[in-house]
C-alpha positions as MATLAB code, in Angstrom:
seq = 'XXXXXXXXXXXXXXXXXXXXXXXXXXXXXXXXXXXXXXXXXXXXXXXXXXXXXXXXXXXXXXXXXXXXXXXXXXXXXXXXXXXXXXXXXXXXXXXXXXXXXXXXXXXXXXXXXXXXXXXXXXXXXXXXXXXXXXXXXXXXXXXXXXXXXXXXXXXXXXXXXXXXXXXXXXXXXXXXXXXXXXXXXXXXXXXXXXXXXXXXXXXXXXXXXXXXXXXXXXXXXXXXXXXXXXXXXXXXXXXXXXXXXXXXXXXXXXXXXXXXXXXXXXXXXXXXXXXXXXXXXXXXXXXXXXXXXXXXXXXXXXXXXXXXXXXXXXXXXXXXXXXXXXXXXXXXXXXXXXXXXXXXXXXXXXXXXXXXXXXXXXXXXXXXXXXXXXXXXXXXXXXXXXXXX';
ca = [
     -14.287  -41.156  -27.787;
     -11.227  -43.443  -27.771;
      -8.547  -41.360  -29.461;
      -5.656  -43.486  -30.825;
      -3.009  -41.320  -29.129;
      -4.418  -42.169  -25.716;
      -4.766  -45.943  -26.107;
      -2.673  -48.119  -23.802;
      -0.087  -49.912  -25.895;
       2.141  -52.857  -25.140;
       5.739  -51.535  -25.203;
       6.838  -54.626  -27.133;
       4.236  -53.992  -29.806;
       5.480  -50.396  -30.171;
       9.048  -51.705  -30.434;
       8.108  -54.168  -33.158;
       6.413  -51.418  -35.187;
       9.604  -49.363  -34.980;
      12.072  -52.212  -35.486;
      11.982  -54.956  -38.099;
      12.115  -58.448  -36.710;
      15.584  -59.974  -36.614;
      15.431  -63.390  -38.253;
      17.263  -66.434  -36.950;
      19.063  -66.554  -40.304;
      19.286  -64.312  -43.337;
      21.121  -65.314  -46.522;
      23.995  -62.901  -47.106;
      25.148  -63.269  -50.715;
      25.682  -59.555  -51.507;
      29.456  -59.882  -51.382;
      29.430  -62.556  -54.124;
      26.277  -61.686  -56.095;
      28.162  -60.803  -59.276;
      30.248  -63.927  -59.052;
      27.093  -66.038  -58.576;
      25.459  -64.460  -61.618;
      28.625  -65.112  -63.647;
      28.741  -68.712  -62.468;
      25.127  -69.230  -63.436;
      25.704  -67.868  -66.900;
      28.812  -70.043  -67.228;
      26.651  -73.145  -66.704;
      23.882  -72.003  -68.988;
      26.292  -71.231  -71.763;
      28.035  -74.606  -71.358;
      24.739  -76.387  -72.064;
      25.903  -79.188  -69.711;
      23.910  -79.496  -66.483;
      24.625  -82.887  -64.930;
      28.003  -84.300  -63.798;
      30.169  -82.026  -65.928;
      33.159  -79.772  -65.464;
      31.683  -77.721  -62.635;
      30.981  -80.745  -60.393;
      34.419  -82.173  -61.114;
      36.090  -78.831  -60.289;
      34.124  -78.382  -57.100;
      34.891  -81.904  -55.961;
      38.562  -81.230  -56.579;
      38.426  -77.823  -54.817;
      36.471  -79.058  -51.823;
      38.652  -82.118  -51.367;
      41.700  -79.845  -51.276;
      39.980  -77.477  -48.833;
      39.112  -80.339  -46.475;
      42.540  -81.901  -46.869;
      41.440  -85.262  -48.299;
      42.085  -87.186  -51.484;
      38.518  -87.580  -52.692;
      35.191  -85.726  -52.719;
      31.980  -87.103  -54.283;
      29.125  -84.678  -54.850;
      25.592  -85.894  -54.135;
      22.074  -84.490  -54.098;
      21.838  -83.550  -50.372;
      23.222  -84.131  -46.951;
      20.900  -87.011  -46.029;
      21.900  -88.875  -49.194;
      25.534  -88.220  -48.292;
      24.994  -90.043  -44.977;
      22.954  -92.891  -46.422;
      25.349  -93.521  -49.323;
      28.325  -93.317  -46.976;
      26.721  -95.992  -44.785;
      26.112  -98.219  -47.824;
      29.630  -97.674  -49.119;
      30.933  -98.918  -45.745;
      28.839 -102.075  -45.980;
      26.028 -101.157  -43.617;
      22.993 -103.310  -44.327;
      19.686 -104.398  -42.841;
      20.037 -105.642  -39.293;
      23.359 -103.978  -38.589;
      23.762 -101.538  -35.686;
      25.032  -97.972  -36.065;
      26.082  -95.840  -33.099;
      25.159  -92.141  -33.150;
      23.896  -89.246  -31.008;
      20.177  -88.576  -30.537;
      20.174  -84.771  -30.359;
      20.956  -83.910  -33.996;
      17.554  -83.590  -35.643;
      17.040  -87.204  -36.820;
      19.044  -86.667  -40.013;
      21.577  -89.398  -39.202;
      18.762  -91.595  -37.911;
      16.885  -91.176  -41.239;
      19.933  -92.361  -43.149;
      20.411  -95.343  -40.838;
      16.786  -96.361  -41.158;
      16.951  -96.115  -44.945;
      19.696  -98.747  -44.999;
      17.593 -101.052  -42.815;
      20.109 -100.797  -39.992;
      19.229 -100.093  -36.365;
      20.281  -96.905  -34.581;
      21.908  -97.309  -31.165;
      21.978  -93.915  -29.460;
      25.002  -92.812  -27.440;
      24.732  -90.003  -24.903;
      26.575  -86.704  -25.495;
      29.137  -84.695  -23.638;
      27.705  -82.229  -21.105;
      29.793  -79.363  -22.365;
      29.892  -79.728  -26.150;
      26.647  -81.693  -26.660;
      28.535  -83.884  -29.152;
      29.092  -87.619  -28.925;
      30.774  -88.496  -25.622;
      33.902  -90.721  -25.886;
      33.153  -92.117  -22.439;
      29.596  -92.989  -23.398;
      30.922  -94.500  -26.632;
      33.258  -96.792  -24.694;
      30.253  -97.942  -22.641;
      28.189  -98.538  -25.816;
      30.896 -100.733  -27.279;
      30.601 -102.940  -24.222;
      26.858 -103.382  -25.048;
      26.880 -103.867  -28.778;
      29.067 -104.286  -31.879;
      28.228 -101.649  -34.484;
      28.985 -101.663  -38.144;
      29.747  -97.918  -38.121;
      29.752  -94.846  -35.869;
      28.284  -91.470  -36.953;
      29.748  -88.449  -35.217;
      27.882  -85.190  -35.631;
      29.804  -81.922  -35.261;
      26.757  -80.216  -33.745;
      26.145  -76.452  -34.150;
      29.558  -76.141  -35.828;
      31.484  -77.532  -32.899;
      33.979  -80.265  -33.646;
      33.321  -83.329  -31.529;
      36.156  -85.006  -29.616;
      36.798  -86.559  -32.996;
      40.330  -87.809  -32.526;
      39.459  -89.712  -29.346;
      36.298  -91.124  -30.925;
      38.140  -92.260  -34.095;
      40.807  -93.887  -31.945;
      38.210  -95.803  -29.922;
      36.378  -96.970  -33.041;
      39.562  -97.865  -34.937;
      40.694  -99.957  -32.015;
      37.443 -101.897  -32.439;
      37.804 -102.132  -36.215;
      34.771  -99.936  -36.814;
      34.678  -97.207  -39.518;
      33.643  -93.665  -38.586;
      31.362  -91.204  -40.424;
      31.698  -87.524  -39.635;
      28.393  -85.628  -40.050;
      29.855  -82.255  -41.032;
      26.606  -80.671  -42.161;
      27.039  -77.895  -39.590;
      30.791  -77.685  -39.491;
      32.206  -76.628  -42.867;
      35.710  -75.348  -42.195;
      35.933  -76.263  -38.493;
      39.495  -77.399  -37.725;
      41.733  -78.737  -34.995;
      45.475  -79.219  -35.125;
      45.555  -78.096  -38.780;
      42.951  -80.693  -39.886;
      39.470  -79.788  -41.041;
      36.120  -81.413  -40.479;
      35.679  -84.254  -42.913;
      39.310  -85.404  -42.771;
      39.374  -87.259  -39.474;
      36.975  -90.172  -40.011;
      36.733  -92.835  -42.639;
      34.337  -90.538  -44.511;
      32.913  -87.024  -43.980;
      29.414  -86.104  -45.008;
      28.336  -82.525  -45.870;
      25.102  -80.733  -46.638;
      25.006  -77.525  -48.721;
      21.449  -76.619  -47.789;
      21.127  -72.816  -48.207;
      21.373  -72.009  -44.479;
      24.649  -73.919  -44.016;
      27.977  -72.168  -43.518;
      28.676  -73.134  -47.107;
      25.251  -73.102  -48.700;
      24.056  -73.639  -52.244;
      21.035  -71.931  -53.773;
      19.157  -75.165  -53.450;
      20.003  -78.651  -52.198;
      23.411  -80.294  -52.447;
      25.761  -82.586  -50.519;
      29.133  -84.270  -50.647;
      31.114  -87.116  -49.127;
      34.857  -86.806  -48.480;
      37.302  -89.618  -47.900;
      40.945  -90.670  -48.251;
      39.927  -94.219  -49.174;
      39.965  -94.757  -52.989;
      37.800  -97.881  -52.754;
      35.170  -96.056  -50.779;
      35.258  -93.140  -53.232;
      34.828  -95.497  -56.188;
      31.871  -97.213  -54.473;
      30.237  -93.835  -53.781;
      30.639  -92.815  -57.451;
      28.622  -95.890  -58.388;
      25.990  -95.514  -55.667;
      25.196  -91.905  -56.583;
      24.212  -92.977  -60.142;
      22.060  -96.127  -59.993;
      24.934  -98.411  -59.094;
      26.419  -98.106  -62.575;
      29.942  -99.352  -63.178;
      29.482  -97.873  -66.661;
      26.445  -96.430  -68.404;
      23.471  -98.826  -68.149;
      25.603 -101.472  -66.357;
      24.299 -101.926  -62.795;
      26.957 -103.785  -60.789;
      26.404 -102.282  -57.356;
      23.166 -102.756  -55.322;
      21.656  -99.814  -53.364;
      22.349  -97.211  -55.984;
      20.130  -94.214  -56.668;
      19.928  -90.951  -58.539;
      21.771  -88.627  -56.175;
      23.853  -86.162  -58.102;
      25.084  -82.721  -57.229;
      24.044  -80.666  -60.292;
      26.282  -78.387  -62.314;
      24.504  -75.175  -61.254;
      24.901  -75.797  -57.553;
      28.518  -76.923  -57.973;
      29.347  -73.691  -59.854;
      27.780  -71.549  -57.194;
      29.522  -73.486  -54.407;
      32.878  -73.020  -56.131;
      32.402  -69.233  -55.942;
      31.299  -69.289  -52.313;
      34.010  -71.654  -51.091;
      36.636  -68.883  -51.259;
      34.558  -66.797  -48.868;
      33.802  -69.547  -46.332;
      36.718  -68.843  -43.920;
      35.807  -65.107  -43.809;
      32.190  -65.936  -43.138;
      33.190  -68.380  -40.384;
      35.334  -65.713  -38.827;
      32.361  -63.304  -38.766;
      30.211  -65.943  -37.111;
      32.858  -66.496  -34.436;
      33.136  -62.772  -33.750;
      29.415  -62.528  -33.172;
      29.547  -65.565  -30.944;
      32.406  -64.069  -28.933;
      30.414  -60.844  -28.450;
      27.474  -62.810  -27.232;
      29.589  -64.924  -24.854;
      31.101  -61.784  -23.320;
      27.706  -60.121  -22.946;
      26.026  -63.207  -21.465;
      28.857  -64.136  -19.107;
      27.049  -62.755  -16.064;
      23.665  -64.206  -16.988;
      22.333  -67.600  -15.854;
      22.567  -69.217  -19.336;
      24.989  -71.758  -20.658;
      26.868  -70.560  -23.767;
      29.100  -72.346  -26.267;
      32.376  -73.351  -24.592;
      34.663  -72.865  -27.580;
      35.103  -69.894  -29.929;
      38.283  -71.168  -31.517;
      38.999  -72.749  -34.889;
      37.116  -75.887  -33.815;
      33.876  -73.924  -33.724;
      32.341  -72.285  -36.802;
      29.147  -71.038  -35.096;
      26.716  -72.572  -37.528;
      24.264  -72.042  -34.686;
      24.752  -69.999  -31.522;
      22.902  -72.005  -28.886;
      22.281  -71.081  -25.264;
      20.789  -73.377  -22.596;
      18.369  -72.308  -19.897;
      15.874  -74.215  -17.724;
      13.091  -71.758  -18.619;
      13.773  -72.034  -22.318;
      10.198  -71.636  -23.457;
       9.601  -68.530  -21.391;
      12.842  -67.037  -22.677;
      11.875  -67.823  -26.251;
       8.475  -66.185  -25.778;
      10.117  -63.079  -24.421;
      12.539  -62.873  -27.300;
       9.725  -63.362  -29.806;
       7.935  -60.404  -28.190;
      11.102  -58.410  -28.681;
      11.225  -59.253  -32.396;
      14.147  -61.701  -32.081;
      13.893  -64.825  -34.236;
      14.813  -68.068  -32.426;
      14.484  -71.811  -32.946;
      15.050  -75.031  -31.041;
      17.718  -77.363  -32.373;
      16.341  -79.876  -31.505;
      13.231  -80.291  -29.312;
      12.731  -84.098  -29.449;
      15.612  -86.592  -29.084;
      15.669  -89.261  -31.772;
      14.933  -92.186  -29.453;
      11.662  -90.486  -28.378;
      10.357  -89.636  -31.840;
       6.985  -91.251  -32.415;
       7.590  -92.287  -36.023;
       9.835  -95.206  -35.094;
      10.032  -97.688  -32.266;
      13.271  -97.652  -30.312;
      14.735 -100.049  -27.808;
      15.883  -97.032  -25.846;
      13.368  -95.093  -23.768;
      13.019  -91.857  -21.791;
      15.724  -91.616  -19.157;
      18.306  -93.703  -21.081;
      20.093  -90.565  -22.381;
      19.935  -88.013  -19.575;
      22.268  -85.369  -20.987;
      20.676  -85.597  -24.442;
      17.196  -85.299  -23.020;
      18.073  -82.353  -20.812;
      19.657  -80.574  -23.758;
      16.503  -80.990  -25.843;
      14.543  -79.347  -23.005;
      16.873  -76.366  -22.603;
      18.533  -75.408  -25.917;
      17.639  -72.191  -27.792;
      19.268  -70.866  -30.955;
      19.860  -67.130  -31.373;
      20.586  -65.134  -34.548;
      24.243  -65.536  -35.532;
      25.132  -65.238  -39.240;
      27.309  -63.202  -41.609;
      25.748  -59.846  -42.236;
      24.033  -59.578  -38.875;
      24.364  -55.827  -38.226;
      25.948  -54.344  -35.123;
      22.634  -52.750  -34.163;
      20.929  -56.122  -34.542;
      23.497  -57.825  -32.364;
      22.891  -55.148  -29.699;
      19.175  -55.807  -29.869;
      19.668  -59.561  -29.352;
      21.879  -58.897  -26.337;
      19.531  -56.278  -24.859;
      16.491  -58.581  -25.265;
      18.181  -61.469  -23.520;
      19.408  -59.178  -20.714;
      15.965  -57.749  -20.199;
      14.506  -61.210  -19.576;
      16.836  -61.824  -16.682;
      16.719  -58.287  -15.344;
      12.940  -58.545  -15.026;
      12.219  -55.524  -17.173;
       8.620  -56.376  -17.917;
       7.581  -55.379  -21.434;
      11.074  -54.106  -22.211;
      13.614  -55.341  -24.698;
];
């Protein structure tokens, strides 16, 4: 008879039964739950749900936080990028420079305007748009705009990139969807370029309880254009004076919730950095590449390591009950949905990154014991402890 107590068991299966899986991300709203409930009731009792006092207040608060004159709330981060492109005059047939390792979000916005993406390779260390590669791209083409993604919460070499583009007379769009609160020299993401675009998807550093987005700018003409574009192109109610408009409004409920969470953003970013610093110290002797900055210019939206045997490492971590993901596995110029004039081999650093990156759990509320498990699981892979975590 095969008694259960004598069955051979996989040590990882035993571990998973004794330990709950650690997710890549877990929403941590406990600290502000009461405030969120109060904000929800405030909106319900106001009986005003679209473009009211809450949206106006959040736009004012977030503009002040980012250090800009204007903020325009929109429905989501992709709309923020598309409407920003339209507000800067990007149209069918124009070229837009951007990186190809950021999940196709910028590419989607470019395609929606009818413009053509021209992909620029990234920096080997930061995996953000390379100023040197950008200089080379300007010798090949003349774009209507440049999108700079602050990937994983790491500010790009934004001042150098803006200087290069400004010298060419080209406006810049910061994609800040992963970089809420990242700063350098006292300036925050969204204040360096002509415009900054934000997503408030629930997993973002500043996340709503649904979709939401915003565009920041110091240019009053651009802000006025965006206000029309987000609501059908209206100059006033039922008067369509601006082409390319749509229904893309940040709603009152999400604005109210974001107002409450904004005051906690810096604390949450600090917690993310502390976890990232702990990982960096623990992994320093391991053959993985870790984030190079843990300063104010990095808000650890994602903690991403790089390793040549990424898939084997991911499988091992999965067996240990550690949630992971790949941000992002396919570079934009190799996606099958659209033809591109650029092909495999054209962006070597980008393509290598897509083969080697792996995201680990790093979020506010990740317990000390969970952090230890992530570290132990990664160490066990390289120490050859078969079946151990």
